[in-house]
C-alpha positions as CSV (number, residue, x, y, z in Angstrom):
1,M,-17.2,-19.2,-12.7
2,P,-15.4,-18.9,-16.0
3,N,-17.3,-20.6,-18.9
4,W,-14.6,-23.3,-19.5
5,V,-15.0,-24.9,-16.1
6,R,-16.6,-28.3,-16.5
7,D,-17.9,-28.7,-12.9
8,S,-19.1,-26.4,-10.1
9,V,-15.5,-25.9,-9.0
10,I,-12.1,-25.4,-10.6
11,Q,-10.1,-28.6,-10.2
12,G,-7.9,-31.2,-11.9
13,D,-7.4,-30.6,-15.7
14,D,-9.3,-27.3,-15.4
15,E,-6.3,-25.9,-13.6
16,V,-3.9,-27.0,-16.3
17,H,-6.1,-25.3,-18.9
18,E,-6.3,-22.3,-16.6
19,A,-2.5,-22.0,-16.4
20,Y,-2.4,-22.1,-20.2
21,L,-5.0,-19.3,-20.4
22,A,-3.1,-17.2,-17.8
23,Y,-0.1,-17.2,-20.3
24,S,-1.8,-17.1,-23.7
25,L,-5.0,-15.1,-23.1
26,Y,-4.2,-12.8,-20.2
27,G,-0.5,-12.3,-20.8
28,C,0.8,-13.4,-17.3
29,H,4.5,-14.1,-17.3
30,E,4.3,-16.6,-14.5
31,V,1.9,-19.1,-13.0
32,M,2.2,-20.3,-9.4
33,W,1.5,-24.1,-9.3
34,D,0.2,-24.5,-5.7
35,F,0.8,-27.6,-3.6
36,E,-0.3,-25.8,-0.5
37,G,-3.7,-26.9,0.8
38,K,-5.0,-28.9,-2.2
39,D,-4.4,-31.9,-4.4
40,V,-2.4,-30.8,-7.4
41,D,-1.5,-32.3,-10.8
42,I,2.2,-33.3,-10.8
43,Y,2.1,-33.9,-14.5
44,V,1.3,-30.2,-15.3
45,V,4.4,-29.6,-17.4
46,R,3.9,-32.6,-19.6
47,K,0.2,-31.7,-20.1
48,L,0.9,-28.1,-20.9
49,L,3.6,-28.9,-23.5
50,S,1.7,-31.8,-25.1
51,R,-1.7,-30.1,-25.2
52,Y,-0.6,-26.6,-26.3
53,P,2.6,-27.3,-28.3
54,E,2.3,-24.4,-30.7
55,Y,2.0,-21.8,-28.0
56,F,4.9,-23.3,-26.0
57,R,7.1,-23.6,-29.1
58,N,6.9,-19.8,-29.4
59,N,6.9,-19.1,-25.7
60,V,9.6,-21.3,-24.0
61,L,8.6,-22.5,-20.6
62,G,11.4,-21.5,-18.2
63,R,12.7,-18.8,-20.5
64,D,9.8,-16.7,-21.7
65,V,7.1,-17.8,-19.3
66,Y,7.5,-19.4,-16.0
67,L,5.9,-22.1,-13.8
68,T,6.8,-21.6,-10.1
69,L,5.9,-24.2,-7.4
70,R,4.5,-23.2,-4.1
71,L,5.5,-26.0,-1.8
72,P,3.7,-27.2,1.4
73,N,5.6,-26.1,4.4
74,P,6.7,-29.3,6.3
75,W,7.1,-27.4,9.5
76,V,3.4,-26.5,9.4
77,E,1.7,-29.1,7.2
78,T,2.5,-31.8,9.7
79,A,0.0,-34.5,8.5
80,E,1.2,-34.3,4.9
81,K,4.7,-33.0,5.3
82,K,6.1,-35.6,2.8
83,L,4.3,-33.7,0.0
84,F,7.2,-31.3,0.3
85,S,9.5,-34.0,-1.2
86,Q,6.9,-35.0,-3.8
87,A,6.6,-31.4,-4.9
88,L,10.4,-31.0,-5.3
89,E,10.5,-34.2,-7.4
90,L,8.4,-32.3,-10.0
91,V,11.5,-30.1,-10.8
92,P,13.7,-32.7,-12.4
93,T,10.7,-34.3,-14.1
94,A,9.8,-31.0,-15.6
95,Y,13.4,-30.6,-16.8
96,D,13.3,-34.0,-18.6
97,V,10.0,-33.2,-20.3
98,A,11.1,-29.8,-21.4
99,R,14.4,-31.2,-22.7
100,E,12.5,-33.8,-24.8
101,F,10.0,-31.2,-26.1
102,Y,12.6,-28.5,-27.0
103,G,15.5,-30.7,-27.8
104,D,17.6,-28.4,-25.6
105,D,19.6,-29.4,-22.5
106,N,19.7,-25.8,-21.1
107,I,16.0,-25.3,-20.4
108,N,14.7,-25.7,-16.9
109,G,10.9,-26.1,-17.1
110,V,10.7,-25.3,-13.4
111,F,13.6,-23.9,-11.3
112,Q,12.0,-21.8,-8.6
113,V,10.0,-22.8,-5.6
114,I,8.1,-20.8,-3.0
115,L,8.2,-21.8,0.7
116,P,5.1,-20.4,2.4
117,L,5.0,-19.3,6.0
118,T,8.8,-18.9,6.1
119,S,9.9,-17.8,9.5
120,R,13.6,-18.7,9.7
121,A,16.6,-18.8,7.4
122,E,17.1,-22.4,8.3
123,E,13.9,-23.4,6.5
124,L,15.1,-21.8,3.3
125,I,18.5,-23.4,3.7
126,F,16.9,-26.8,4.4
127,T,14.8,-26.5,1.2
128,Y,17.7,-25.6,-0.9
129,K,20.0,-28.3,0.4
130,Y,17.3,-30.9,0.4
131,Y,16.9,-30.4,-3.3
132,E,20.6,-30.2,-4.0
133,R,21.6,-33.3,-1.9
134,V,18.5,-35.5,-1.9
135,V,16.6,-34.8,-5.1
136,A,19.5,-34.0,-7.4
137,G,22.2,-35.7,-5.3
138,K,20.6,-39.1,-5.3
139,A,21.8,-39.5,-8.9
140,F,25.3,-40.3,-7.6
141,I,24.2,-42.9,-5.1
142,E,25.4,-46.5,-5.9
143,L,22.6,-48.8,-4.9
144,V,24.2,-51.9,-6.6
145,P,27.9,-52.3,-7.0
146,G,28.9,-50.4,-10.1
147,V,25.4,-49.1,-10.7
148,R,24.5,-45.5,-9.7
149,V,21.0,-44.2,-9.7
150,M,21.7,-42.0,-12.8
151,D,22.7,-45.1,-14.7
152,V,19.1,-46.3,-14.5
153,L,17.1,-43.1,-14.1
154,G,19.3,-40.7,-16.0
155,S,20.9,-37.5,-14.7
156,V,19.0,-35.2,-12.4
157,R,18.8,-31.6,-13.5
158,P,18.8,-28.8,-12.6
159,N,21.5,-29.3,-9.9
160,T,20.1,-26.5,-7.7
161,I,16.9,-24.4,-7.4
162,D,16.0,-20.9,-6.4
163,V,14.0,-20.7,-3.2
164,I,11.6,-17.8,-2.6
165,P,10.6,-17.1,1.0
166,L,6.9,-16.3,1.4
167,I,6.7,-14.1,4.5
168,E,3.3,-14.1,6.2
169,D,3.4,-13.3,9.9
170,L,4.2,-10.2,11.8
171,N,7.4,-11.4,13.6
172,S,8.8,-12.8,10.3
173,M,8.2,-9.6,8.4
174,M,9.8,-7.5,11.1
175,S,12.9,-9.8,11.0
176,I,13.0,-10.3,7.3
177,D,16.5,-8.9,7.2
178,K,17.7,-11.7,9.5
179,I,16.0,-14.4,7.3
180,I,17.6,-13.0,4.2
181,I,21.1,-12.6,5.6
182,G,21.1,-16.1,7.1
183,Y,20.1,-17.6,3.8
184,W,22.6,-15.4,1.8
185,K,25.5,-16.4,4.0
186,V,25.1,-20.1,3.3
187,V,23.7,-20.2,-0.3
188,K,25.2,-16.9,-1.8
189,P,22.5,-16.5,-4.4
190,S,23.1,-14.2,-7.3
191,Y,19.8,-12.5,-6.7
192,L,16.8,-13.1,-4.5
193,R,13.0,-13.0,-5.0
194,I,11.0,-12.4,-1.8
195,F,7.3,-12.9,-1.5
196,I,5.4,-10.6,0.9
197,A,1.9,-11.8,1.9
198,R,-0.8,-9.1,2.0
199,S,-4.1,-11.0,2.3
200,D,-3.6,-13.4,5.3
201,P,-1.8,-10.7,7.3
202,A,-4.9,-8.5,6.9
203,M,-7.1,-11.3,8.2
204,N,-4.8,-11.9,11.2
205,Y,-3.8,-8.4,12.1
206,G,-6.2,-5.9,10.3
207,L,-6.0,-3.8,7.1
208,I,-3.7,-1.0,8.3
209,P,-1.2,-3.3,10.1
210,A,-1.0,-5.5,6.9
211,V,-0.1,-2.5,4.8
212,L,2.4,-1.2,7.3
213,M,4.0,-4.7,7.8
214,A,4.4,-5.0,4.0
215,K,6.0,-1.6,3.8
216,V,8.5,-2.2,6.6
217,A,9.4,-5.7,5.2
218,L,10.0,-4.3,1.7
219,S,12.1,-1.4,3.1
220,K,14.2,-3.7,5.2
221,A,14.7,-6.3,2.4
222,L,15.8,-3.7,-0.2
223,D,18.0,-1.8,2.2
224,L,19.8,-5.0,3.1
225,G,20.1,-6.0,-0.6
226,R,21.9,-2.8,-1.3
227,E,24.2,-3.3,1.7
228,L,25.0,-6.9,0.5
229,G,25.2,-6.1,-3.2
230,L,22.3,-8.5,-3.7
231,E,19.6,-7.8,-6.2
232,V,16.2,-8.2,-4.5
233,Y,13.0,-8.6,-6.6
234,P,9.9,-8.3,-4.4
235,I,6.6,-10.2,-5.0
236,I,3.4,-9.1,-3.2
237,G,0.3,-11.3,-2.8
238,V,-2.6,-9.0,-3.4
239,G,-6.3,-9.7,-3.9
240,P,-9.1,-7.5,-5.3
241,T,-10.9,-6.2,-2.2
242,P,-9.3,-3.3,-0.3
243,F,-8.8,-5.6,2.6
244,R,-6.7,-8.0,0.6
245,G,-4.7,-5.4,-1.4
246,H,-7.2,-3.8,-3.8
247,L,-5.7,-5.0,-7.0
248,T,-8.4,-4.9,-9.6
249,P,-8.3,-4.0,-13.3
250,Y,-9.6,-0.6,-12.4
251,N,-7.2,0.1,-9.5
252,V,-3.8,-0.8,-11.0
253,D,-2.4,2.7,-10.8
254,S,-3.2,3.1,-7.2
255,V,-1.7,-0.3,-6.2
256,I,1.5,0.6,-8.2
257,R,1.7,3.9,-6.3
258,E,1.3,2.0,-3.0
259,Y,4.0,-0.6,-3.8
260,P,6.3,1.1,-6.4
261,C,9.3,-1.2,-5.8
262,V,7.4,-4.5,-6.3
263,Y,8.3,-6.5,-9.4
264,T,5.6,-9.1,-9.3
265,F,1.9,-8.8,-8.4
266,T,-0.4,-11.8,-7.9
267,V,-3.3,-11.6,-10.3
268,Q,-5.9,-13.7,-8.5
269,S,-9.1,-15.4,-9.8
270,A,-11.5,-12.5,-9.1
271,F,-9.2,-10.1,-11.0
272,R,-9.3,-12.4,-14.1
273,Y,-12.9,-13.6,-14.0
274,D,-15.0,-10.9,-12.4
275,Y,-14.3,-8.1,-15.0
276,P,-14.5,-7.7,-18.8
277,E,-11.8,-9.7,-20.5
278,G,-10.4,-6.8,-22.4
279,E,-10.0,-4.7,-19.3
280,V,-8.2,-7.6,-17.5
281,V,-5.8,-8.0,-20.4
282,N,-5.0,-4.3,-20.5
283,A,-4.5,-4.1,-16.8
284,I,-2.1,-7.1,-16.8
285,S,-0.2,-5.5,-19.7
286,E,0.2,-2.3,-17.7
287,L,1.6,-4.3,-14.8
288,N,4.0,-6.1,-17.1
289,H,5.3,-2.9,-18.8
290,R,5.8,-0.7,-15.8
291,A,9.3,0.1,-14.5
292,P,9.6,-0.7,-10.8
293,S,11.3,1.8,-8.5
294,S,14.4,0.8,-6.7
295,D,13.3,2.5,-3.4
296,C,10.6,1.6,-1.0
297,T,12.2,3.1,2.1
298,V,9.8,4.2,4.8
299,P,10.4,6.5,7.7
300,D,11.0,5.5,11.3
301,H,10.1,1.8,11.6
302,G,9.6,2.1,15.3
303,V,6.7,4.5,14.9
304,L,5.0,2.2,12.4
305,I,5.5,-0.8,14.7
306,N,3.9,1.1,17.5
307,I,0.8,1.7,15.3
308,I,0.7,-1.9,14.3
309,N,0.8,-3.1,18.0
310,K,-1.9,-0.7,19.0
311,Y,-4.1,-1.7,16.1
312,V,-3.7,-5.4,16.4
313,I,-5.0,-5.5,20.0
314,N,-8.3,-3.9,19.0
315,Y,-8.7,-5.7,15.7
316,Q,-8.1,-9.2,17.1
317,R,-10.5,-8.6,20.0
318,E,-13.3,-7.7,17.6
319,V,-12.6,-10.6,15.2
320,E,-12.6,-12.9,18.2
321,G,-16.0,-11.6,19.2
322,L,-17.3,-12.1,15.6
323,A,-15.7,-15.4,14.9
324,N,-18.8,-17.6,15.5
325,V,-21.0,-15.6,13.1
326,I,-18.2,-15.4,10.5
327,N,-17.7,-19.1,10.5
328,R,-21.5,-19.8,10.3
329,V,-22.0,-17.4,7.4
330,S,-18.9,-18.8,5.7
331,N,-20.7,-22.1,5.2
332,Y,-22.9,-20.4,2.6
333,V,-20.2,-18.8,0.6
334,P,-19.9,-20.8,-2.7
335,R,-16.7,-22.8,-3.1
336,R,-14.8,-22.0,-6.4
337,R,-11.9,-24.4,-6.1
338,A,-11.4,-27.9,-4.8
339,R,-9.3,-27.6,-1.7
340,K,-8.4,-29.8,1.2
341,L,-9.8,-29.0,4.7
342,H,-7.9,-26.1,6.0
343,I,-8.0,-27.3,9.6
344,G,-7.5,-30.5,11.5
345,L,-6.0,-33.6,9.9
346,F,-5.4,-32.3,6.3
347,G,-4.2,-28.8,6.8
348,Y,-3.5,-26.0,9.2
349,S,-5.8,-23.3,10.6
350,R,-5.8,-19.6,9.8
351,G,-6.4,-17.5,12.8
352,F,-5.0,-16.5,16.2
353,R,-5.3,-17.0,19.9
354,G,-7.2,-20.3,19.3
355,V,-9.7,-18.7,17.0
356,V,-10.1,-20.7,13.8
357,L,-11.1,-18.7,10.7
358,P,-12.0,-19.6,7.1
359,R,-9.7,-18.8,4.2
360,A,-9.2,-15.1,3.6
361,I,-11.6,-14.9,0.6
362,T,-14.4,-16.5,2.5
363,F,-13.6,-14.5,5.6
364,V,-14.0,-11.2,3.6
365,A,-17.1,-12.5,1.8
366,S,-18.7,-13.4,5.2
367,L,-18.1,-10.0,6.7
368,Y,-19.2,-8.0,3.6
369,S,-22.4,-10.2,3.7
370,L,-23.0,-9.2,7.3
371,G,-22.7,-5.5,6.5
372,I,-19.4,-5.2,8.4
373,P,-16.6,-4.7,5.8
374,P,-13.4,-6.1,7.5
375,E,-11.5,-2.9,6.5
376,V,-13.4,-1.0,9.3
377,L,-12.5,-3.4,12.1
378,G,-10.1,-1.7,14.5
379,V,-10.3,1.7,12.8
380,S,-11.1,3.4,16.1
381,T,-7.5,2.8,17.0
382,L,-6.7,5.8,14.8
383,E,-8.2,8.0,17.6
384,E,-5.5,6.6,19.9
385,L,-2.6,7.6,17.7
386,S,-0.4,10.5,18.5
387,E,0.1,13.3,16.0
388,E,3.4,11.8,15.0
389,E,1.9,8.4,14.5
390,Y,-1.0,9.6,12.5
391,S,1.3,11.7,10.3
392,A,3.5,8.7,9.7
393,L,0.5,6.5,8.8
394,S,-0.8,9.1,6.4
395,E,2.6,9.3,4.7
396,V,3.3,5.6,4.5
397,Y,-0.2,4.2,3.6
398,V,-0.7,6.2,0.4
399,N,-4.1,4.9,-0.4
400,L,-5.6,4.9,3.1
401,R,-8.5,7.2,2.3
402,H,-9.1,5.6,-1.1
403,D,-9.3,2.1,0.3
404,L,-11.5,3.1,3.2
405,T,-13.8,5.0,0.9
406,R,-14.3,2.0,-1.3
407,A,-14.9,-0.4,1.7
408,A,-17.2,1.9,3.5
409,K,-19.9,1.4,0.8
410,Y,-20.5,-2.0,2.3
411,V,-21.4,-0.8,5.8
412,C,-25.0,-1.7,6.7
413,H,-26.3,-0.1,10.0
414,E,-29.5,-2.2,9.7
415,C,-27.4,-5.4,9.8
416,L,-25.6,-4.2,12.9
417,D,-29.0,-3.4,14.6
418,L,-30.2,-7.0,13.7
419,L,-27.0,-8.5,15.1
420,T,-27.5,-6.5,18.3
421,K,-31.1,-7.7,18.5
422,Y,-30.4,-11.4,17.7
423,G,-26.7,-11.5,18.8
424,H,-27.4,-14.3,21.4
425,A,-28.3,-16.6,18.5
426,F,-24.9,-16.1,16.9
427,E,-23.0,-16.0,20.2
428,I,-22.1,-12.3,19.7
429,N,-22.0,-10.1,22.8
430,G,-23.2,-6.5,22.7
431,E,-19.7,-5.1,23.4
432,T,-18.4,-6.6,20.2
433,I,-21.2,-4.8,18.2
434,N,-20.5,-1.6,20.1
435,E,-16.8,-1.8,19.2
436,V,-17.7,-2.2,15.5
437,K,-20.0,0.8,15.8
438,R,-17.2,2.8,17.4
439,D,-15.0,1.9,14.4
440,I,-17.7,3.2,12.0
441,K,-18.1,6.4,14.0
442,A,-14.3,6.9,14.0
443,L,-14.4,6.6,10.2
444,E,-17.2,9.2,10.0
445,D,-15.2,11.5,12.3
446,M,-12.1,11.0,10.2
447,A,-14.0,11.8,7.1
448,L,-15.3,15.0,8.5
449,R,-11.8,16.0,9.7
450,L,-10.4,15.4,6.2
451,G,-13.3,17.3,4.6
452,R,-14.4,14.2,2.8
453,M,-17.6,12.2,3.3
454,I,-16.0,8.8,3.2
455,M,-19.0,7.2,4.8
456,K,-21.6,8.8,2.6
457,A,-22.4,5.6,0.6
458,G,-22.1,3.3,3.6
459,S,-24.3,5.5,5.8
460,M,-27.3,5.2,3.5
461,N,-30.0,2.7,4.3
462,C,-28.8,-0.5,2.6
463,W,-32.3,-2.0,2.4
464,R,-33.6,1.1,0.7
465,N,-30.6,1.0,-1.7
466,Y,-31.5,-2.6,-2.6
467,S,-35.1,-1.8,-3.4
468,L,-34.1,1.1,-5.5
469,T,-31.7,-0.9,-7.6
470,H,-33.8,-4.0,-7.9
């Protein structure tokens, strides 16, 4: 935990201070203020400007640095779908506060929102029009003869907002061009930011499918943008472990090589707090000063989709078999942020085929703790690929060997043996463990074929390593 946190978890006013530090200390250009899955401070703009006036006088909110809202998705957050409207009401409130602070009518403290789990153009259109007609449009309603809402509450600005689709599932990524063109036909935006998820897709489909999905989605979106004459600025949601995107202060160059056309990278908590402060600041500066490429075109999408489909079958079967032990171990992973329940009444579940899984960070932590890095799950699928498919994978997934090399260090054969011996206690059948062992063997064989001992570190006795280092 960072030393400024007042409790055992980051929550409440800590998150306001955290946003300020993201700008002022780390040099981030943008903070995502997240309404999805947790209680959030709706007075964030007022608190930022009133508590840190000197910084924000010199760094204008909405012009030099940005606060972007991630909305709850009302088509998914069914129990609390009305938080969608509450979140959007923060936009004109932020405008009023910024106007008062800066004495300028042309500053929008908040003007962009992210819609998670976007699957259809209609969801983006609804969000755009809801704000335009309900949030901003209510100013013109006459509730009493001769008295409009704006006569009492003042004008509502901005008149419109930019909506950023956050694409997270396989079908939506493969049809991202349809989502974009449907929204473009109605709204006609001057530019479009798209947000490609990288972490949750890995949990739901596996490491390799998550990378390939992101590459196909980026390729389709940018190709369509050129066709429409629409500037497209991609965002990608990457975490520090290889499974979640491998963005750490020490791996920035590799991630840039993997996603050269991406304009915005998410710099998550572990990136900021698990490494020396100076290294973090330098890494963020490198991300800020790079020049994104305009091209992320990948070869034959059909071949990549075939790889994804083959891989997902094996990966999901293995995760399904490990789900009970993952969920049990996840109970012991320390919580770092105050969040609502992610299942049941106050949220929605992550997972597939009826399997409920913890959040991606906890999911990964649980598997690393079990000696089964999630990156290896499903890797035996590579033995099923044709020469054409394997060649396409090697060409598109630039850091494949690099990511697997890093993840393989967490393999523990002794843990697998213990899970085999006591699997009944964790409701794991022997076939699931055998499938994991096949994945590890496939990695070893691939390492030999490539002339690189990827598994060298992971093949060592993990208990002996522990005693040597402690």
